[in-house]
N, C-alpha and C positions, 0 to 999 in steps of 0.2 A: 617208808622207803620209796614208794612210788612218787611221793611229793619231792623227795630229794632228786629222783631221776628227772622230774620235770624241771626243777631248778637248774640242774646241771645242763640239761638239754637247751633251755632258753639262754642260759649264760653262754654256751658254746655257739648258739646261733648268732647271738649278738656280737660275739668276739670275731666271728667269721661271716660278717654280713654279706659280703660279695658272693662268697661261695654258697651261702644259704639261699640268697635270692636266685642265683643261677639254678640251683637244684629245684627250688619251688617253681620257678618259671618253666623249666623243662618238664617237670612232672605234671604241672597243671595243663600244659599244652597237650601232652600225651594222654592224660586222663580225659580232658574235655573232648578231644577228637575221638577217643574210644567211646565216650558216652554218646556222642552224636551218632556214631556208627552203630552202636548197640541199639539205639532207638530205631534207626532205619532198618537194620537187619531183623530185629525182633518184631517190628511192625509187619514187614513183608512175610516173614516165616509164620506169623500168627494168623494168616488168612484162612478162613473156613476151618478153624480148629475146634469150633464150638458145636458143630453139628453132631447129633447123636449117630453112632455107628458109621462115622465118616469113612472108616476103612473099607466099608462095603458099598460105598456110593461111587458111581462111575458116570462119565459122559461118553456116549457112543459117538465115535467120529469115523470119518470115511477117508479112504486113500485110493488114488487112481494112478494108473500108469498108461501113458499114451506115447507111443513111438519112443520108448526109452526115457521119457520125462516123467518124473514123479510129482504128483500134486496131492494136496491134503485139504480137507474141508472139515470144519467143526460140526457141520450138520449131517443129516441123513435124508433118505427119501421120505417124503411126507407120510405115506401109508405104513411105514415100518413100525412106528411106535404103537399104533392102534392094533396092527396085526400081531405084533409080538405079545401083547397082553392076552391074546386068545390062543396062540399056538406054541409059545416057547415056555418051557418050565425052567426053574432054577432061580427065579427072582422073588423078592418080597414085594417090591413096588416098582412099577414102570410109569414114568411121568413124561410123556411127550409135551412139548410146548413150542409155540411159534412166536418169534419176535415181530414187531411192527416193521414195515419196510422203511419208514421214514419218521421224522419227528411229527408228533400229532398236534393238530389244532383242536382245542377243546372249547365247547360252548356250554356254559353252565347257567341255567335259568334260576339263579339264586344270587341275591335275595329278592330281586324283582323278576318274575317270570316273563314280563314283557320286554325287559332289557337284559338279556343274558350276558354274563361276563365271558369275554373271549380271551383265551390264553393260547399263545402260540409257542411252538418249539418245545412241547412237552415230551420229555424223553422217558425211557425206562418203562414202556408198556409191553406186555406180552399177552398172548392167548394161552391159557393153562386150564387144567382141571383140578379136581380135589386131590389127585395123587401128588401134585407138585407140593402141596402143603403136608403130605405125609413124609416126604423125603426131607424137606427143609422145614424145620420146626418153628414156625411163626407162632407168636402168642396172639390169640384172638381177643379183640376188644369188644366187637359187636358182630352178630351173625354167627353162623356155624359152618365149619369146613365141609360138613356132610351135605349141605343144601345150597351153598353160596354160588357154586360154579357148575351147576347141573343143567341149567336151561340157557337157551340162547340169550345173548345180550346182558347177562348178569355180570356185575363188576365188583371186584374187591379192591379196596384202596389201603395203602399203608397209612399210619397215623399222621405222618407229615403231609401227605397229599390230601387227606381228609380235612386237615386244618387249613390248608391252602385253598381248597376249592369251596369249603363250607365253613368259613370262619365264624366263631362264636356260636356254633351249633353243636349241641350235645351229640355224642357219637350214635346213640340209638335212634336219634331223629334224622341222622344222615341216611340211614337205611331207607331205601325207596326213592331217594332223590335221583334225578335224571342228569346224565352227562352225554353230550353229543360229540363224537369224534369225527374230525374232518368233514363236518357238515352233513354226514350221511349215516353214521353209525350211532344209534340211540341206545345207550346203556343205562341200566338201573343198578344202583349201589345195593349190594346184598351182604357185604361184610367189610370189616375194618380190622387190620392186623397191626401189631407194633412193628416199627422199623427195627432192623437188626442194629444193635449197638456195637456188636463186635465187628471186626474187619472181615469183609466178605466180598466176593466177586458177584454175588447175586444181589444186585442193588436195584432190582425192579421195584417200582412204586405203584403200579397199577396192573390189575389182572382181569382180563375179560374171558368168559367161558370159552374153552376150546371148541365146544359143540356149536358155537356161533358160526365157525368156519364151515362146519359140516352141513348144517341145516338151513343156511340162509344164502342169499346171493353173494355173500362175501367169500364163498368157497374159492380157494386159489386154483389156478389152472393145473397145478401139479399135485393136487390133493390125492388123486388116485394113481399118480404116475410113478411107477417103480424105477424108471430109467432116468429120473431127474433128481439131482441132489442140490440142495440149497442150504446155506448156512442159517437161513431163517428158521428151518425146521430142526429143532433141538430135541435131544432125548437123554433124560437122566434115568439111571437104573440103580436100584438098591438090590444087591444080590441076596439070596437066601443064606442064612448061616451055613458055613461049611462049603459053599460054592465059591470057587476062585475065578478070577477074571480069565485065566488061561483055559479053564473048562468051559466058560460061557461064551467066549469070543467066537469059536467056530460055529456056534448055534446061530449067531447073527448073520454070518456069511451064508450059512445053509438056508436061512429064512429068505434072504435076498434072492438066492439062486432059484429057490422054489417058486418065486412069484415073478421073476424077471427072466425072460427067455432072450438070451443075447443073439443078435444077428450074426450070420455067418461071416460077414465082412467087417464086423466090429472086432478089432484086435486089441482093444483096451482091456485092462484087468481092474477089478474092484476088490477092495478088502475093507474090513471094519476093525476098529481098535477100541479097546476099553481104556479110556483116559481116567486115571484116579482123580478124585475130587481135589486132593492136595497138589495136583500138577497143573490145574487150570490157571492158577495165578502166575505160573512161571513159563508156560509153554507158548513161545511166539509162533510156532507152526500153526496152532489152532486158534490162538488168541483167547481173550476173555470176552466180556459182554460190554457193548456200548463204548463209552469213553473211559472205561475203568483202567486204572494204572496196571501195567503189566511189569512184573519184576523179572530180573535176570539173575539166576543163581550164580553163575561165574562172577558177575559184578559184585554180588553180595559177599562172595568168598574173597574177592579182591579187596573189598572194603575191610573185611576182617584182617586181611594181611597188612593193610595200611595201618590199622589200629595197633596191631601187634608190633610193627616196625617202629611206630612212633613211641610206644611204651618202652620197647627195647632200647631205643636211643636215649630216652630219659633215664632209664635204669643204668645204662652204660655211663652216662654223665655222672650219675651219683656215685657209682663204684669207683670211677676214675678219680674224681675229686676227693672222695673220702679216703681212699688208699694213698693218694698223693699227700694228703694232710696228716697222714698217720704219725709222722715224726713229731708233729706239734703237740700231739696228745700222749706221747710216749711216757713222759714223766708223770703225767696224771695217772696213767694206767699203772706205772710202777709203784707209785705211792698207794694207790687203792689196793693193789695186791699185797703190798707190805702191811697195810692196815687190816688185811683179812678178807678182802673181796675175792670171791671165787670166780673161776672162768665163766661159769654159768651165769652169775650175777652180772658180770661185765658184758657178756653177750646180750643178756636181756636189756641192759641199759642202752647199748648201741642200737639194738632193734627198736627200742622205745623211741629213741631220737628219730630214727627213720620213719617210724609210724606217725610221729607228730608232724614231721615235714610232709609226709604223704597226705595226712589229714588236712593240713593247711592248703596244700595244692588242690585237693579235691573240692574244698569249699570254694576256692578261686575258680576251679573248672566249672562248677555249677553256675557261677555268675557269668562265665564266658559262653556257656552252651547256647542260650537264646540268640546271642550274636552270631555264633557259627551256624545255627539253623537258618538265620536270615541270609547269611552269606551263601549258603548252599540251598537256597530256596528252589532253584531249578532242579536240583538233584534229590531233594527231600520229597518223598511220596505225599500226594495230597491226602489230608486226613490225619497226618502224623501230628501228635501233640506232645508237649513236654510239661509234666506236672508231677512233682514229687508226691503230693498229697493223694493224687488219683492213680499213681502208677507205683504200687509197692514193689513191683519187680525191678524198677530202676534203683530203689534203695538197696535191695538185696545185691544187685549187680555192683553198685558203688562200694558196698561193704566188702564184697569179695575182691573187688579191684584193689581196694586199700590194703587188704591183707596180702594179696598176691604181689603187688608192687613193693610193699614193705619187705617182704621176704626176698624177692629178686634183687632189690637194691641194697638191702641191709645185711643179708646173711653173710656174704663173703667178707665185707669190711668188718663186721662184728667178730667173726671168727679170727680174722687176721689181727685186729687190735687187741682182742682179749688173750691172744697167745703169747704176747711179749713176756719175756722173763724179767722180773723186777731188778735183779742184780745187774743185768746188762743195760737195762734202761737207765738206771741211776748213774751208770758210768758213761752214758752217752754212746753205748755200743749196741743199741737196738738193731741197727741196720748192718752190723758187721757180718751177720750170717747170710745165708742164701735167701732169706725172706725178701730182701730188697730187690734182688734180681728177678725173683718170681713175680713180685708186684709190678715191677717195671715192664716185664714181658707181658703180663696180663693187661696192663694199661695200653700198651702199644697194640696188642691184638684187638682189644675192644675199640680203640680209636680207628683202626683199619676197618673193622666191621661197620662202624658209623659211616665212614666215608664211602664204603662200598654201597650201602643203602642209599646214601645221598646221591651218588653218581648215577646209580640205576634210575632213580627218580628223575634226575636232570635229563638224562638221555631219553627216557620215556616221554617226558613232557615235550622235548624238541621234536621227537618223531611224530607224536600224535598231532601236534600243531602243523607239522609239515604235510601230513596226510590230509588233514582238513583243508589246508590251503590248496592242495592238489585237487581235491574233489570239487571245491567251490569254483575253481578257476579252469578246470579242464573243459575243453571244447566238447560239448555233449552232442554235437551234430545238428543243432537247431538253434534258432534265435530264442533267447529266454528273457531278455531285458525289455522293460516297458510293455509287458503283456499282462492283461488281466483276464480272468474267466469267471463266469458265474452260471448257475443253473436256472432253468425255468421250472415251473411247478411240475412236480412228479405226476400229479393226477390230471394234469391238463393234456388231453390227447388231441387237442385242436391243432391242425397244421396252420391254420390261418393266423393264430396269435404269434407263433414263432416267425412266420414269414413277414408279418407286419412289423414286428420288432426288428427283424433283420434289416429290412429296407430303411426304417427310420434311423437305425444306428449309423448307417452309411452316410447320412446327411450331416452328422456332427463333425465340425471342422477339426476337433481335437482327436478324432478317430482316424487312424491311417488305414486300417483294414479290419474286416470282421469275417469270422468263419464260424459255422455251426458244426459241432462235432460231438461225439460222445465223451471224449476226454482229451486233455492236452497230450503232447508227446510223451512226457515223463510224469508218472503219477503212481501212487502205491497200489491203487485198485487195478485189477487185471481181468481182461476178457480173453479167454483162449478158446479155440475151437479146432476140431480136426479138419484138415484140408487135404485133398487128394490130388495127385497129378499122375496121369498115365503117360508113360514114355513110349508106349507102343509095345514094349517088351515086359514091363512090370509096372505096378502101381506103387507110387511113393506116398505114404500116409504120414503126415507131419502135424504135430500140435503147434498151432500158430497163434501169436498174439493178434487181436483184431482191433482196428480203429475204424470207426465209421465217421465220415466227414464230407463236406462239400469241397469243391475244387479250390477254394481259397485257402484251405488248410495247408497245402503244400507251399503256397506262396507266402502266407503269413509267417510260418515258422522257418521259411527259407531253407527247406531241405535241398540238398544237392542232388539234382537229377542225373543219374549215371547213364540212363538209356530210356528211350521212349518219351512219352509226353504225359502231362497231367490229364486227368479225366474232366469231362464237362459236367456242369450241374444239370441233373435231370432226375425226375422222380422214377424213371424206369431204367436208367443205365445200369448195366451189370459189370462194368469195367472195374478193375482193381489195380492198385499199385503195390508192389512188394519191395522189401528191403534187400540189400545185397546178401545178407546172411541167408535169407530164404532162397534166393537165386542159387547160391552155392550149395545149399542143402539139396536142391532139386537136381544138381549135377551140372549147372551151367558155369563154364569157366569164364565166360564173358557176359556181362549183364545184358548186352544187346540180344544175346541168344534167347533170353527169357521173354522178350517182347513178342506178343502175338500168340503165345502159348495159352492153352485153356486149363484152368484148374477147377476142381469140383468143390463147392462150398455152399452151405445153406440151401441145399436141395436144388442146385443148378450149376451149369457150367458158366465160368466167368473168364473173360479174356484179360490177360496181363497187358496193360498199356504202358507201363512205366516201371523203372527200377530206381529207387532212391538210395543214396549212401546210408550206411548204418548210423543210427542215432540211439542214444541210451533211453530205453523205455522206463527204467527204474533207477535205483541208486547204483553207485559203482560197486556195491557189494555183489551185484549180480551181472552175469554176462549178457551180452546182447542176444536176443532171441529172434527167431524167424517172425516176420511181421507182414501183415496184410492191411492195406488201407482201402476200404470199400466206400463207394458212394452210399451215404446213409442219412440223408436229410430228414427223412420221416422218423428215424429212430434216434436221432441226436437231439439233445436238449441242453447242451452246454455251449454258451456263447464264448468264443475266444476273440479278444479284441487287442489289436496292436495300437498303442497310443502314439501320437506324434511326439517328437523330441520336446523336451522341456524348453520353454522360452527363457529369456534372461532373468525374469522375475521368479521362475520356478513354479508357475501356477498352471501350466498347461494340463497336467494330469489331474490335478484337483478339480479344475473347471470341467474337464471332459467327463470325469467320473460322476460329478454332480448332474450333468446333462443326461448321462446314461441312466442314472437312478430315476430321474424324472420320467423318462420314456418308459422304463420298466414298470413304474408304479401306475402309469396310465393304462397299461395293458393287464397288469396283475396287481390291482389295487389292494387286495387282501394279503399279499405276500410281502415278506421282508426282502430287501435287496442286500445280498451278501456277495462280495467279490473277493478274489484272491489274486495277489501278484504271483505269477508263475515262478520267478526266481526265489521268492520267499518260501514258497511251498517246496521247491527243490532243496533249499537249505535245511528244511525240517527233516529231510531224509537222514541228516547227520546229527540230529539232536543228541543221540546217545554218545557219539564221538565228542561233540562239543561239551557235554556234561563231563565226560571222562577227562577231556583236556582241562576243564576248570578244576576238577577234582585233583588231577595230577599237579596242576600249578600250585594249588593250595598245599597239597601234601608235600611237594618239593620245597615250597617256602617254609613250611613248618619243620621239615626234616633238616633243611639247611640251618634254620634258626636254632634248633636244638643242638645240632652238631657244632655250630659255631659257638654257642654258649659253652659247651663242654671244652672246645678248643681254647676259647678265651680263658676259661678257668685253669686249664693246664698250663697255658703260657704264663698266666699271672703267677701260678705256683712256681714254675721253673725259674722265672726271672727273679722272684723273691729269694729262691734258694741260691741263685748264682749272682746275687747283687755284689758281694765282695769280689768274686772272680772278675766280674765285668769292670769294676773299679780298677783292679790291678792291671787288667789288659789295656785299659785306656791310658794308664800312667806309663806303661811300657811302649805305647805308640799305636795301639789298635784304633782304626778309624770307625766311624759310625756304621758305614756299610758292612765292614768286616764283622762287627758285633751283631748286627741284624742278621747277617748270613749265618753266623755261629748259632744264634738262638733259633733260627727258623729251619735250618737244613734238615734236622731230624724229623720235624713234623711234615715237611714237604716230601721227604722220602716215603713216609707213611701214606701220603695221598697218592703218590705214584704207584705204590704197591696195591693200594685199594683200586686204582684205575685198572691195573692189569687183571685183578680178580673180577671187577665189575664188567669188563668188556664182554666176555663170553656170556655172562648172565643176561646182560642187556640185549645182546644180539639174539639170543634164543627167544627172549620175551617179545622183541620187536618182530622177529620172523613169524612167531606164532600169531601175534595180533594181526599182522598184515595179511595173513592167509585168509582172513574173513572177507577180504576185498578181491573181486575179480580184476579190478584195475587199481593199481597202487603206486605210490611214490617209491623210487628206488632207495635201497638201504645205503645211503651215501656214507663214505668214510668220515666226512666232516661232522656228521651227527654225533658220532661216538667221540671224535676228537674234541668237539665242543663241550661235551660233558666233562671230560678230564680237565680241559683248560679252564672252564668256568669254575670248577671246584678248586683248582690251584689258585686262581685269582682271588676268589672269595676268601679262602683260607689265609692267603698271604696278607690281604687287607686286614683281616681280623688280627693276625699276629702282629702286623705292623703297628696297629693301634697301641699295643703294649710294649713291644720291643723297641720301638722308636723312642718312647718315653724313657726307657731304661738306658738306651744307648747314648742319649744326649745329656743324661744326668751328670752332675758334678761328681767326679770320682772321689773327692774328699768326703762327700756325704755317703757314698757307697762303702768306703772303708770304715765308717763309724757304725755300720750295721752289725749288731750282735743280738 
């Protein structure tokens, strides 16, 4: 019997090749998109799911409130972890660790001790103790977790780093080998562990004993400081069974208050939070470690919605085309029922046909998936791989998808077709009952649903592109073009090197201006500090963004000076410049009123010598904050360089950068020269939006393609059904435009209805998304109108492809159709 079902199914597919191809194409696009999204979502949701007792593991984080502003930090005060081990109950393991401040430079005396191998930019090193390996279960290859990190300068490496640093050396022989970090820290390898094969945010590859910081000259300045919080000082806690985060969290704050006595004039508040292990990968407030990919749960849910919509569109196509073709199989059904086939058998047959089509579409989607992963390379998380042989979960997902799609697509058509009464069918009266009207109503409703989804995607794509254009072209309040910046060596405390380089850079013809500062005007990193101003009646305490720079900073970035003057370069000057927002915060209605006033910052009074117009310190997601620019040549290590305009050959910048690199290498011969164009870095603020725009464009394209496939199929069916009618109309004088209008108007009405429904949905989505931006493009009426017009035009072109052919056909041929 099943063989008979297969024979009938393939015969039917071949007889209706166009409709079969439309169904397979639509289903394959929906399934392949769903597969890619499943790979992305399952990859991100699978982070740190393998750790034992992960529901009891937390990262302790900090929160601060200054002058009504909220700030968060993934770190804690340095002494907290060590003190907590002695004074706080309710934990099973407490594991403090500290990250390296910068990329490490390694010197390895192997294989030749006299010619050590030097490796630069080595990442993922931390200071940790044996408790770190009690919380995160690494598999040990060599050495012991009980003794490997108990003494100063002991080092544990992961297997991948051991192979990199000591190639062709057996692991037990790596133990005892020396590694020098940053020319001054001499470590000894005492253990090797396997790299995590599972997805994790804990991608550290090298571990030096935490006691090294306590008992050697490497001890940080804040090692015993309870009033200083740094993201470098991290703390993992594994709670004891039965202890909840809500019970333990107050103990952390109590510990802090017991050891830190707050000054009377310090109006800030501090709190501590227990961040679950499974939240680290998704929380952009605290971030993850190093350059690790950070996921966004709303985006993942949005991806799932996209997959659901695409699958729904494909299923709608299948239902529409199958029910539209029902009359063509009416006699087949009538004869089968007359010969004894039951409704159950016919239902199973039609579901089997749907299953076969879905199976073919799934095979095609597997072939398409690698291409889609390449197309969405910027959106796909690094580390994601697609392999059916190594990912059994993907096979289970595809099988479930095949069953689900087969049921969604085939259940209603199967019930409808199998319910025909043989007596009526054989008399060509299968559609004389209400079944025809119900089927037509369902097809129209499903078609409207398709066009609603398509128009929402179109409007969303236009809006996101409009916002990105707005952000990239908005006047940020400073010059951003033809400017590069680079850092000097973090460990170089010599003032002479920076000054020598500064003077030499000024001699390069391709360089228009040079400024030494801690950061360019707009950058993701932030330095904030509490600044006070005494009005004579009250003291105004404000949390202020700090920039330290020389006097060229204002000129190079062409800030607009509203009042006062620029400060002069001097190692001793205390003058500061503030922005207009800070002047208004202090109560000055006119910027000129702020000039000459004294503010208290960094343990001293400082005169305000100038007020600059507001400029954006970060992305347009965030509002402009109070800002202070202080003279800080000694503390600045970032060179900001304005390049001369490009010459006719377009070689000015390339030549200038090459000369800058040459001078840099003369002064810092052991360091790599890495520069960044400011405008390119600002554009990176909106990488998420660009990825979303790209995703929406592809989703819109796929949605339109699937919708148009379904529309084309319905138009083909309708024109085939009305071929004789069209011939008669032409004979009695109907023109080609009249016939095209006749065939198209019902579908165009459905698109208009879909637009009316899509309009409030799209407006709500657009308004919600734009609320994430402090500065945003207006919700113009033409954005929504464009979505409706675009859908009308696309649909009309698709219909015209078929209706024009029928409208210009010879009516004699039309009247012969039976």
